[in-house]
C-alpha positions in Angstrom: 66.5 122.7 177.1 70.0 122.9 178.4 71.9 119.4 177.5 75.2 120.5 179.5 73.1 119.5 183.0 72.3 116.2 182.1 75.0 113.7 183.1 77.2 112.1 180.8 76.9 108.5 180.3 79.8 106.6 181.6 81.4 103.3 180.8 78.8 101.7 182.7 76.5 101.8 179.6 78.7 99.7 177.5 79.1 96.9 180.0 75.4 95.5 179.9 76.0 93.5 182.8 75.8 96.4 185.0 72.4 97.6 183.7 70.6 95.9 186.6 73.1 97.6 189.8 71.7 99.7 191.9 74.2 102.5 191.1 72.8 102.7 187.5 69.4 102.5 188.1 69.7 105.5 190.1 72.2 107.1 187.5 69.2 106.4 184.9 66.6 107.7 187.3 68.7 111.0 188.0 69.0 111.5 184.2 65.2 111.3 184.0 64.8 113.4 186.9 66.7 116.2 185.3 65.2 116.3 182.0 61.7 116.1 183.3 62.6 119.3 185.6 64.0 121.1 182.7 60.7 120.2 180.8 58.9 121.5 183.6 60.5 124.9 183.7 59.1 125.4 180.1 55.4 123.6 180.7 54.7 124.2 184.1 51.1 122.9 183.7 52.1 119.7 182.6 50.6 117.7 185.3 50.8 114.1 184.1 55.1 114.9 183.6 54.6 116.3 187.0 53.1 112.9 188.4 56.0 111.1 186.4 58.6 113.2 188.4 57.2 112.4 191.4 56.9 108.9 190.3 60.3 108.3 189.5 61.8 110.4 192.7 59.9 107.9 194.9 61.8 105.1 193.4 65.2 106.9 193.0 64.4 107.4 197.0 63.9 103.8 197.6 66.9 102.7 195.8 68.7 105.1 197.7 67.5 104.1 200.7 68.3 100.4 200.2 71.8 101.1 199.2 72.5 103.3 202.1 71.4 100.3 204.3 73.4 97.6 202.4 76.4 99.6 201.7 77.1 103.0 203.3 80.6 103.4 201.3 78.9 102.8 197.8 75.7 105.5 198.8 78.5 108.0 199.7 80.1 107.8 196.4 77.0 107.6 194.6 75.8 110.6 196.3 79.0 112.5 195.6 79.3 111.5 191.7 75.8 112.6 191.1 75.6 115.7 193.3 72.5 115.0 195.0 71.5 115.5 198.4 71.6 113.0 201.2 68.3 111.5 202.1 67.0 112.6 205.7 66.8 109.5 208.6 63.2 108.8 209.0 
């Protein structure tokens, strides 16, 4: 497992007030997604982890959709900081 691919914990973790913000939640989900992805590269038949990964991806997608509707500027900044693709519009 390569630890360099994970996002370093920013100043937000020190401020526990921000733990409920959409950006912090997406940040935590992105860390979990990257950790599970590296786990699944080693353990391809771990179907429970695959299911958990899909659930976390859906949660993150819903949060990103909410953020893009409420504040497009914050959404764009978050997407660029976390190096994730912009979602397709339905």
